[in-house]
PAZADREN-400847 format. One record per residue: x, y, z of N, C-alpha, C in turn; residue number from 0; residue in one letter. Coordinates in Angstrom, 1 decimal. Example, Ala and Ser with C-alpha at 12.3 -4.5 7.8 and 13.67 -1.06 7.14 Angstrom:
! PAZADREN-400847
<n.x=13.2 | n.y=-5.7 | n.z=7.8 | ca.x=12.3 | ca.y=-4.5 | ca.z=7.8 | c.x=13.2 | c.y=-3.3 | c.z=7.8 | num=0 | residu=A>
<n.x=12.8 | n.y=-2.2 | n.z=7.1 | ca.x=13.7 | ca.y=-1.1 | ca.z=7.1 | c.x=12.9 | c.y=0.0 | c.z=7.9 | num=1 | residu=S>
END
This chain:
! PAZADREN-400847
<n.x=-9.1 | n.y=-27.9 | n.z=46.8 | ca.x=-10.6 | ca.y=-27.6 | ca.z=46.6 | c.x=-10.9 | c.y=-26.3 | c.z=47.4 | num=0 | residu=M>
<n.x=-11.6 | n.y=-25.4 | n.z=46.7 | ca.x=-11.9 | ca.y=-24.1 | ca.z=47.4 | c.x=-13.2 | c.y=-24.3 | c.z=48.1 | num=1 | residu=Q>
<n.x=-13.3 | n.y=-23.5 | n.z=49.2 | ca.x=-14.6 | ca.y=-23.5 | ca.z=49.9 | c.x=-15.3 | c.y=-22.2 | c.z=49.4 | num=2 | residu=T>
<n.x=-16.6 | n.y=-22.1 | n.z=49.8 | ca.x=-17.4 | ca.y=-21.0 | ca.z=49.3 | c.x=-16.8 | c.y=-19.7 | c.z=49.8 | num=3 | residu=A>
<n.x=-16.2 | n.y=-19.6 | n.z=51.0 | ca.x=-15.7 | ca.y=-18.4 | ca.z=51.5 | c.x=-14.4 | c.y=-18.0 | c.z=50.7 | num=4 | residu=T>
<n.x=-13.8 | n.y=-18.9 | n.z=50.0 | ca.x=-12.6 | ca.y=-18.6 | ca.z=49.3 | c.x=-12.9 | c.y=-18.1 | c.z=47.8 | num=5 | residu=Q>
<n.x=-14.1 | n.y=-18.4 | n.z=47.4 | ca.x=-14.5 | ca.y=-18.0 | ca.z=46.1 | c.x=-14.9 | c.y=-16.5 | c.z=46.0 | num=6 | residu=L>
<n.x=-14.6 | n.y=-15.9 | n.z=44.9 | ca.x=-15.1 | ca.y=-14.5 | ca.z=44.8 | c.x=-16.4 | c.y=-14.5 | c.z=44.1 | num=7 | residu=T>
<n.x=-16.8 | n.y=-15.6 | n.z=43.4 | ca.x=-18.0 | ca.y=-15.8 | ca.z=42.7 | c.x=-18.3 | c.y=-17.3 | c.z=42.5 | num=8 | residu=A>
<n.x=-19.5 | n.y=-17.7 | n.z=42.5 | ca.x=-19.8 | ca.y=-19.1 | ca.z=42.2 | c.x=-19.6 | c.y=-19.3 | c.z=40.7 | num=9 | residu=L>
<n.x=-19.3 | n.y=-20.5 | n.z=40.3 | ca.x=-19.1 | ca.y=-20.8 | ca.z=38.9 | c.x=-20.4 | c.y=-20.5 | c.z=38.1 | num=10 | residu=P>
<n.x=-20.2 | n.y=-20.0 | n.z=36.9 | ca.x=-21.4 | ca.y=-19.5 | ca.z=36.1 | c.x=-22.3 | c.y=-20.7 | c.z=35.8 | num=11 | residu=S>
<n.x=-21.8 | n.y=-21.9 | n.z=35.7 | ca.x=-22.6 | ca.y=-23.1 | ca.z=35.5 | c.x=-23.6 | c.y=-23.3 | c.z=36.7 | num=12 | residu=A>
<n.x=-23.1 | n.y=-23.0 | n.z=37.9 | ca.x=-24.0 | ca.y=-23.2 | ca.z=39.1 | c.x=-25.1 | c.y=-22.1 | c.z=39.0 | num=13 | residu=W>
<n.x=-24.8 | n.y=-20.9 | n.z=38.7 | ca.x=-25.8 | ca.y=-19.8 | ca.z=38.6 | c.x=-26.8 | c.y=-20.1 | c.z=37.5 | num=14 | residu=I>
<n.x=-26.3 | n.y=-20.6 | n.z=36.4 | ca.x=-27.2 | ca.y=-21.0 | ca.z=35.3 | c.x=-28.2 | c.y=-22.0 | c.z=35.7 | num=15 | residu=D>
<n.x=-27.7 | n.y=-23.0 | n.z=36.4 | ca.x=-28.5 | ca.y=-24.1 | ca.z=36.9 | c.x=-29.5 | c.y=-23.5 | c.z=37.9 | num=16 | residu=K>
<n.x=-29.1 | n.y=-22.7 | n.z=38.8 | ca.x=-30.0 | ca.y=-22.0 | ca.z=39.8 | c.x=-31.1 | c.y=-21.2 | c.z=39.1 | num=17 | residu=L>
<n.x=-30.7 | n.y=-20.4 | n.z=38.2 | ca.x=-31.6 | ca.y=-19.6 | ca.z=37.5 | c.x=-32.6 | c.y=-20.5 | c.z=36.7 | num=18 | residu=F>
<n.x=-32.1 | n.y=-21.5 | n.z=36.1 | ca.x=-33.0 | ca.y=-22.5 | ca.z=35.4 | c.x=-34.0 | c.y=-23.1 | c.z=36.3 | num=19 | residu=A>
<n.x=-33.6 | n.y=-23.5 | n.z=37.5 | ca.x=-34.6 | ca.y=-24.1 | ca.z=38.4 | c.x=-35.6 | c.y=-23.0 | c.z=38.9 | num=20 | residu=R>
<n.x=-35.1 | n.y=-21.8 | n.z=39.2 | ca.x=-36.0 | ca.y=-20.8 | ca.z=39.6 | c.x=-37.0 | c.y=-20.4 | c.z=38.5 | num=21 | residu=L>
<n.x=-36.6 | n.y=-20.4 | n.z=37.2 | ca.x=-37.4 | ca.y=-20.2 | ca.z=36.1 | c.x=-38.5 | c.y=-21.3 | c.z=36.0 | num=22 | residu=A>
<n.x=-38.0 | n.y=-22.5 | n.z=36.1 | ca.x=-39.0 | ca.y=-23.7 | ca.z=36.1 | c.x=-40.0 | c.y=-23.6 | c.z=37.2 | num=23 | residu=L>
<n.x=-39.6 | n.y=-23.2 | n.z=38.3 | ca.x=-40.5 | ca.y=-23.1 | ca.z=39.5 | c.x=-41.4 | c.y=-22.0 | c.z=39.4 | num=24 | residu=T>
<n.x=-41.0 | n.y=-20.8 | n.z=39.0 | ca.x=-41.8 | ca.y=-19.6 | ca.z=39.0 | c.x=-42.2 | c.y=-19.1 | c.z=37.6 | num=25 | residu=Y>
<n.x=-41.7 | n.y=-19.7 | n.z=36.6 | ca.x=-42.1 | ca.y=-19.2 | ca.z=35.2 | c.x=-41.7 | c.y=-17.8 | c.z=34.9 | num=26 | residu=G>
<n.x=-42.6 | n.y=-17.1 | n.z=34.3 | ca.x=-42.3 | ca.y=-15.7 | ca.z=33.9 | c.x=-42.1 | c.y=-14.8 | c.z=35.0 | num=27 | residu=N>
<n.x=-42.7 | n.y=-15.1 | n.z=36.2 | ca.x=-42.5 | ca.y=-14.3 | ca.z=37.4 | c.x=-41.1 | c.y=-14.0 | c.z=37.7 | num=28 | residu=K>
<n.x=-40.2 | n.y=-15.1 | n.z=37.5 | ca.x=-38.8 | ca.y=-14.9 | ca.z=37.8 | c.x=-38.2 | c.y=-14.1 | c.z=36.7 | num=29 | residu=F>
<n.x=-38.5 | n.y=-14.4 | n.z=35.5 | ca.x=-37.9 | ca.y=-13.7 | ca.z=34.3 | c.x=-38.3 | c.y=-12.2 | c.z=34.4 | num=30 | residu=A>
<n.x=-39.5 | n.y=-11.9 | n.z=34.8 | ca.x=-40.0 | ca.y=-10.5 | ca.z=34.8 | c.x=-39.3 | c.y=-9.7 | c.z=35.8 | num=31 | residu=D>
<n.x=-38.7 | n.y=-10.3 | n.z=36.9 | ca.x=-38.0 | ca.y=-9.6 | ca.z=37.9 | c.x=-36.8 | c.y=-8.9 | c.z=37.3 | num=32 | residu=M>
<n.x=-36.2 | n.y=-9.5 | n.z=36.2 | ca.x=-35.0 | ca.y=-8.9 | ca.z=35.6 | c.x=-35.3 | c.y=-8.4 | c.z=34.2 | num=33 | residu=W>
<n.x=-36.5 | n.y=-8.1 | n.z=33.9 | ca.x=-36.9 | ca.y=-7.7 | ca.z=32.5 | c.x=-36.1 | c.y=-6.5 | c.z=32.0 | num=34 | residu=R>
<n.x=-35.8 | n.y=-5.5 | n.z=32.9 | ca.x=-35.1 | ca.y=-4.3 | ca.z=32.5 | c.x=-33.6 | c.y=-4.4 | c.z=32.8 | num=35 | residu=D>
<n.x=-33.1 | n.y=-5.5 | n.z=33.1 | ca.x=-31.7 | ca.y=-5.7 | ca.z=33.5 | c.x=-31.0 | c.y=-6.6 | c.z=32.5 | num=36 | residu=Q>
<n.x=-29.7 | n.y=-6.5 | n.z=32.4 | ca.x=-28.9 | ca.y=-7.4 | ca.z=31.6 | c.x=-28.8 | c.y=-8.7 | c.z=32.4 | num=37 | residu=D>
<n.x=-29.2 | n.y=-9.8 | n.z=31.8 | ca.x=-29.2 | ca.y=-11.1 | ca.z=32.5 | c.x=-27.8 | c.y=-11.5 | c.z=32.9 | num=38 | residu=T>
<n.x=-26.8 | n.y=-11.2 | n.z=32.1 | ca.x=-25.4 | ca.y=-11.6 | ca.z=32.5 | c.x=-25.0 | c.y=-10.8 | c.z=33.7 | num=39 | residu=A>
<n.x=-25.4 | n.y=-9.6 | n.z=33.8 | ca.x=-25.0 | ca.y=-8.7 | ca.z=35.0 | c.x=-25.7 | c.y=-9.2 | c.z=36.2 | num=40 | residu=T>
<n.x=-27.0 | n.y=-9.6 | n.z=36.1 | ca.x=-27.8 | ca.y=-10.1 | ca.z=37.2 | c.x=-27.1 | c.y=-11.4 | c.z=37.7 | num=41 | residu=V>
<n.x=-26.8 | n.y=-12.3 | n.z=36.8 | ca.x=-26.2 | ca.y=-13.6 | ca.z=37.2 | c.x=-24.9 | c.y=-13.4 | c.z=37.8 | num=42 | residu=K>
<n.x=-24.1 | n.y=-12.5 | n.z=37.3 | ca.x=-22.8 | ca.y=-12.2 | ca.z=37.9 | c.x=-22.9 | c.y=-11.7 | c.z=39.3 | num=43 | residu=A>
<n.x=-23.9 | n.y=-10.8 | n.z=39.5 | ca.x=-24.1 | ca.y=-10.3 | ca.z=40.9 | c.x=-24.5 | c.y=-11.3 | c.z=41.8 | num=44 | residu=F>
<n.x=-25.5 | n.y=-12.2 | n.z=41.4 | ca.x=-25.9 | ca.y=-13.3 | ca.z=42.3 | c.x=-24.7 | c.y=-14.2 | c.z=42.5 | num=45 | residu=W>
<n.x=-23.9 | n.y=-14.5 | n.z=41.5 | ca.x=-22.7 | ca.y=-15.4 | ca.z=41.7 | c.x=-21.8 | c.y=-14.8 | c.z=42.7 | num=46 | residu=A>
<n.x=-21.6 | n.y=-13.5 | n.z=42.7 | ca.x=-20.7 | ca.y=-12.9 | ca.z=43.7 | c.x=-21.3 | c.y=-13.0 | c.z=45.1 | num=47 | residu=E>
<n.x=-22.5 | n.y=-12.7 | n.z=45.2 | ca.x=-23.1 | ca.y=-12.6 | ca.z=46.6 | c.x=-23.3 | c.y=-14.0 | c.z=47.2 | num=48 | residu=K>
<n.x=-23.6 | n.y=-15.0 | n.z=46.3 | ca.x=-23.9 | ca.y=-16.4 | ca.z=46.8 | c.x=-22.6 | c.y=-17.1 | c.z=47.1 | num=49 | residu=L>
<n.x=-21.4 | n.y=-16.6 | n.z=46.7 | ca.x=-20.2 | ca.y=-17.3 | ca.z=47.0 | c.x=-19.9 | c.y=-17.4 | c.z=48.5 | num=50 | residu=A>
<n.x=-20.6 | n.y=-16.6 | n.z=49.3 | ca.x=-20.4 | ca.y=-16.6 | ca.z=50.7 | c.x=-21.1 | c.y=-17.8 | c.z=51.4 | num=51 | residu=A>
<n.x=-21.8 | n.y=-18.6 | n.z=50.6 | ca.x=-22.6 | ca.y=-19.7 | ca.z=51.1 | c.x=-22.1 | c.y=-21.1 | c.z=50.6 | num=52 | residu=Y>
<n.x=-22.2 | n.y=-22.1 | n.z=51.5 | ca.x=-21.8 | ca.y=-23.4 | ca.z=51.1 | c.x=-22.8 | c.y=-24.1 | c.z=50.3 | num=53 | residu=T>
<n.x=-22.4 | n.y=-25.2 | n.z=49.7 | ca.x=-23.4 | ca.y=-26.0 | ca.z=48.9 | c.x=-24.6 | c.y=-26.4 | c.z=49.7 | num=54 | residu=T>
<n.x=-24.4 | n.y=-26.9 | n.z=50.9 | ca.x=-25.6 | ca.y=-27.3 | ca.z=51.7 | c.x=-26.5 | c.y=-26.1 | c.z=52.0 | num=55 | residu=P>
<n.x=-25.9 | n.y=-25.0 | n.z=52.2 | ca.x=-26.7 | ca.y=-23.8 | ca.z=52.5 | c.x=-27.5 | c.y=-23.4 | c.z=51.3 | num=56 | residu=E>
<n.x=-26.9 | n.y=-23.5 | n.z=50.1 | ca.x=-27.7 | ca.y=-23.2 | ca.z=48.9 | c.x=-28.8 | c.y=-24.2 | c.z=48.7 | num=57 | residu=L>
<n.x=-28.5 | n.y=-25.5 | n.z=49.0 | ca.x=-29.6 | ca.y=-26.5 | ca.z=48.9 | c.x=-30.7 | c.y=-26.2 | c.z=49.9 | num=58 | residu=R>
<n.x=-30.4 | n.y=-25.8 | n.z=51.1 | ca.x=-31.4 | ca.y=-25.4 | ca.z=52.1 | c.x=-32.3 | c.y=-24.4 | c.z=51.5 | num=59 | residu=T>
<n.x=-31.8 | n.y=-23.4 | n.z=50.9 | ca.x=-32.6 | ca.y=-22.3 | ca.z=50.3 | c.x=-33.5 | c.y=-22.9 | c.z=49.2 | num=60 | residu=A>
<n.x=-32.9 | n.y=-23.7 | n.z=48.3 | ca.x=-33.8 | ca.y=-24.3 | ca.z=47.3 | c.x=-34.9 | c.y=-25.2 | c.z=47.8 | num=61 | residu=M>
<n.x=-34.5 | n.y=-26.0 | n.z=48.8 | ca.x=-35.5 | ca.y=-26.9 | ca.z=49.4 | c.x=-36.6 | c.y=-26.1 | c.z=50.1 | num=62 | residu=D>
<n.x=-36.4 | n.y=-24.9 | n.z=50.6 | ca.x=-37.4 | ca.y=-24.2 | ca.z=51.4 | c.x=-38.3 | c.y=-23.3 | c.z=50.5 | num=63 | residu=S>
<n.x=-38.0 | n.y=-23.2 | n.z=49.2 | ca.x=-38.7 | ca.y=-22.3 | ca.z=48.3 | c.x=-40.2 | c.y=-22.6 | c.z=48.3 | num=64 | residu=L>
<n.x=-40.6 | n.y=-23.9 | n.z=48.3 | ca.x=-42.0 | ca.y=-24.2 | ca.z=48.1 | c.x=-42.8 | c.y=-23.8 | c.z=49.3 | num=65 | residu=Y>
<n.x=-42.2 | n.y=-23.7 | n.z=50.5 | ca.x=-43.0 | ca.y=-23.3 | ca.z=51.7 | c.x=-42.8 | c.y=-21.8 | c.z=52.0 | num=66 | residu=T>
<n.x=-41.6 | n.y=-21.3 | n.z=51.7 | ca.x=-41.3 | ca.y=-19.9 | ca.z=52.1 | c.x=-41.8 | c.y=-18.9 | c.z=51.0 | num=67 | residu=S>
<n.x=-41.7 | n.y=-19.4 | n.z=49.8 | ca.x=-42.1 | ca.y=-18.5 | ca.z=48.6 | c.x=-42.9 | c.y=-19.3 | c.z=47.6 | num=68 | residu=H>
<n.x=-44.1 | n.y=-19.7 | n.z=48.0 | ca.x=-44.9 | ca.y=-20.6 | ca.z=47.1 | c.x=-45.4 | c.y=-19.9 | c.z=45.8 | num=69 | residu=P>
<n.x=-45.6 | n.y=-18.6 | n.z=45.9 | ca.x=-46.2 | ca.y=-18.0 | ca.z=44.7 | c.x=-45.2 | c.y=-17.1 | c.z=43.9 | num=70 | residu=S>
<n.x=-44.3 | n.y=-16.4 | n.z=44.6 | ca.x=-43.4 | ca.y=-15.5 | ca.z=44.0 | c.x=-42.0 | c.y=-15.8 | c.z=44.3 | num=71 | residu=W>
<n.x=-41.1 | n.y=-15.6 | n.z=43.3 | ca.x=-39.7 | ca.y=-15.9 | ca.z=43.5 | c.x=-39.1 | c.y=-15.0 | c.z=44.5 | num=72 | residu=P>
<n.x=-38.0 | n.y=-15.4 | n.z=45.2 | ca.x=-37.4 | ca.y=-14.6 | ca.z=46.1 | c.x=-36.4 | c.y=-13.6 | c.z=45.4 | num=73 | residu=P>
<n.x=-36.2 | n.y=-12.5 | n.z=46.1 | ca.x=-35.2 | ca.y=-11.6 | ca.z=45.6 | c.x=-33.8 | c.y=-12.2 | c.z=46.1 | num=74 | residu=T>
<n.x=-32.7 | n.y=-11.6 | n.z=45.7 | ca.x=-31.4 | ca.y=-12.0 | ca.z=46.1 | c.x=-31.3 | c.y=-12.0 | c.z=47.7 | num=75 | residu=L>
<n.x=-31.7 | n.y=-10.9 | n.z=48.3 | ca.x=-31.6 | ca.y=-10.9 | ca.z=49.8 | c.x=-32.5 | c.y=-11.9 | c.z=50.4 | num=76 | residu=P>
<n.x=-33.6 | n.y=-12.1 | n.z=49.9 | ca.x=-34.5 | ca.y=-13.2 | ca.z=50.4 | c.x=-33.9 | c.y=-14.6 | c.z=50.2 | num=77 | residu=E>
<n.x=-33.3 | n.y=-14.8 | n.z=49.1 | ca.x=-32.7 | ca.y=-16.1 | ca.z=48.8 | c.x=-31.5 | c.y=-16.3 | c.z=49.8 | num=78 | residu=F>
<n.x=-30.7 | n.y=-15.3 | n.z=50.0 | ca.x=-29.6 | ca.y=-15.3 | ca.z=51.0 | c.x=-30.1 | c.y=-15.7 | c.z=52.4 | num=79 | residu=C>
<n.x=-31.2 | n.y=-15.1 | n.z=52.8 | ca.x=-31.8 | ca.y=-15.4 | ca.z=54.1 | c.x=-32.3 | c.y=-16.8 | c.z=54.2 | num=80 | residu=A>
<n.x=-32.7 | n.y=-17.4 | n.z=53.1 | ca.x=-33.1 | ca.y=-18.8 | ca.z=53.1 | c.x=-31.9 | c.y=-19.7 | c.z=53.2 | num=81 | residu=L>
<n.x=-30.8 | n.y=-19.3 | n.z=52.8 | ca.x=-29.6 | ca.y=-20.1 | ca.z=52.9 | c.x=-29.2 | c.y=-20.3 | c.z=54.4 | num=82 | residu=C>
<n.x=-29.4 | n.y=-19.3 | n.z=55.2 | ca.x=-29.1 | ca.y=-19.4 | ca.z=56.6 | c.x=-30.2 | c.y=-19.0 | c.z=57.4 | num=83 | residu=R>
<n.x=-31.3 | n.y=-19.8 | n.z=57.5 | ca.x=-32.5 | ca.y=-19.4 | ca.z=58.3 | c.x=-32.1 | c.y=-19.2 | c.z=59.8 | num=84 | residu=P>
<n.x=-32.8 | n.y=-18.3 | n.z=60.4 | ca.x=-32.5 | ca.y=-18.1 | ca.z=61.8 | c.x=-32.9 | c.y=-19.3 | c.z=62.6 | num=85 | residu=P>
<n.x=-32.2 | n.y=-19.6 | n.z=63.7 | ca.x=-32.5 | ca.y=-20.7 | ca.z=64.5 | c.x=-33.8 | c.y=-20.4 | c.z=65.2 | num=86 | residu=A>
<n.x=-34.6 | n.y=-21.5 | n.z=65.4 | ca.x=-35.9 | ca.y=-21.3 | ca.z=66.0 | c.x=-35.6 | c.y=-20.8 | c.z=67.5 | num=87 | residu=Q>
<n.x=-36.1 | n.y=-19.7 | n.z=67.8 | ca.x=-35.9 | ca.y=-19.1 | ca.z=69.1 | c.x=-36.9 | c.y=-19.8 | c.z=70.1 | num=88 | residu=S>
<n.x=-36.4 | n.y=-20.2 | n.z=71.2 | ca.x=-37.2 | ca.y=-20.9 | ca.z=72.1 | c.x=-38.0 | c.y=-19.9 | c.z=72.9 | num=89 | residu=A>
<n.x=-39.3 | n.y=-20.3 | n.z=73.0 | ca.x=-40.2 | ca.y=-19.5 | ca.z=73.8 | c.x=-40.3 | c.y=-20.1 | c.z=75.2 | num=90 | residu=N>
<n.x=-39.4 | n.y=-19.7 | n.z=76.1 | ca.x=-39.3 | ca.y=-20.4 | ca.z=77.4 | c.x=-40.6 | c.y=-20.1 | c.z=78.2 | num=91 | residu=H>
<n.x=-41.2 | n.y=-19.0 | n.z=78.1 | ca.x=-42.4 | ca.y=-18.7 | ca.z=78.9 | c.x=-43.5 | c.y=-19.7 | c.z=78.4 | num=92 | residu=D>
<n.x=-43.7 | n.y=-19.8 | n.z=77.1 | ca.x=-44.7 | ca.y=-20.7 | ca.z=76.7 | c.x=-44.5 | c.y=-22.1 | c.z=77.1 | num=93 | residu=A>
<n.x=-43.2 | n.y=-22.5 | n.z=77.0 | ca.x=-42.9 | ca.y=-23.9 | ca.z=77.4 | c.x=-43.1 | c.y=-24.1 | c.z=78.9 | num=94 | residu=A>
<n.x=-42.8 | n.y=-23.1 | n.z=79.7 | ca.x=-43.1 | ca.y=-23.2 | ca.z=81.1 | c.x=-44.6 | c.y=-23.4 | c.z=81.4 | num=95 | residu=F>
<n.x=-45.4 | n.y=-22.5 | n.z=80.9 | ca.x=-46.8 | ca.y=-22.6 | ca.z=81.1 | c.x=-47.4 | c.y=-23.8 | c.z=80.6 | num=96 | residu=Y>
<n.x=-46.9 | n.y=-24.3 | n.z=79.5 | ca.x=-47.4 | ca.y=-25.6 | ca.z=79.0 | c.x=-47.1 | c.y=-26.7 | c.z=79.9 | num=97 | residu=E>
<n.x=-45.9 | n.y=-26.7 | n.z=80.5 | ca.x=-45.4 | ca.y=-27.8 | ca.z=81.4 | c.x=-46.3 | c.y=-27.7 | c.z=82.7 | num=98 | residu=A>
<n.x=-46.6 | n.y=-26.5 | n.z=83.2 | ca.x=-47.4 | ca.y=-26.3 | ca.z=84.3 | c.x=-48.8 | c.y=-26.8 | c.z=84.1 | num=99 | residu=M>
<n.x=-49.4 | n.y=-26.6 | n.z=82.9 | ca.x=-50.7 | ca.y=-27.1 | ca.z=82.6 | c.x=-50.7 | c.y=-28.6 | c.z=82.6 | num=100 | residu=R>
<n.x=-49.7 | n.y=-29.2 | n.z=82.0 | ca.x=-49.6 | ca.y=-30.7 | ca.z=82.0 | c.x=-49.5 | c.y=-31.3 | c.z=83.4 | num=101 | residu=V>
<n.x=-48.7 | n.y=-30.6 | n.z=84.3 | ca.x=-48.5 | ca.y=-31.1 | ca.z=85.7 | c.x=-49.9 | c.y=-31.0 | c.z=86.4 | num=102 | residu=I>
<n.x=-50.6 | n.y=-29.9 | n.z=86.2 | ca.x=-51.9 | ca.y=-29.8 | ca.z=86.8 | c.x=-52.9 | c.y=-30.9 | c.z=86.4 | num=103 | residu=E>
<n.x=-52.9 | n.y=-31.2 | n.z=85.1 | ca.x=-53.7 | ca.y=-32.3 | ca.z=84.6 | c.x=-53.3 | c.y=-33.6 | c.z=85.2 | num=104 | residu=H>
<n.x=-52.1 | n.y=-33.9 | n.z=85.3 | ca.x=-51.6 | ca.y=-35.2 | ca.z=85.9 | c.x=-51.9 | c.y=-35.3 | c.z=87.4 | num=105 | residu=R>
<n.x=-51.8 | n.y=-34.1 | n.z=88.1 | ca.x=-52.2 | ca.y=-34.1 | ca.z=89.5 | c.x=-53.6 | c.y=-34.5 | c.z=89.7 | num=106 | residu=Q>
<n.x=-54.5 | n.y=-34.2 | n.z=88.7 | ca.x=-55.9 | ca.y=-34.5 | ca.z=88.8 | c.x=-56.2 | c.y=-35.9 | c.z=88.3 | num=107 | residu=R>
<n.x=-55.1 | n.y=-36.6 | n.z=87.9 | ca.x=-55.3 | ca.y=-37.9 | ca.z=87.3 | c.x=-55.6 | c.y=-38.0 | c.z=85.9 | num=108 | residu=G>
<n.x=-55.5 | n.y=-36.8 | n.z=85.2 | ca.x=-55.8 | ca.y=-36.8 | ca.z=83.8 | c.x=-54.5 | c.y=-37.0 | c.z=82.9 | num=109 | residu=E>
<n.x=-54.7 | n.y=-37.4 | n.z=81.7 | ca.x=-53.6 | ca.y=-37.6 | ca.z=80.9 | c.x=-53.5 | c.y=-36.4 | c.z=80.0 | num=110 | residu=V>
<n.x=-52.3 | n.y=-35.9 | n.z=79.8 | ca.x=-52.1 | ca.y=-34.8 | ca.z=78.9 | c.x=-51.6 | c.y=-33.5 | c.z=79.5 | num=111 | residu=G>
END
């Protein structure tokens, strides 16, 4: 069994299914993105670029479309970014000040 990193391109059936789902989600907005392009060439390019991602990563991207791109379909780079979203960066300063606020409330006998 090949992993995504071993593939040079995703199977065309996978890309066809992905494009079908994007078309169902966004309607003509998705099709209009490629109006002046050869569809087979666009699909082949997406298949090549998306081969770097695992099946769970592709699912992550699809699952996040409704919140990340509710009105307009993502471009290929945007879709790739959805596959591997950046980890939530911890805001240590905000957490510290929130903890201090809670301690002050508790010292006064307040809850919260």
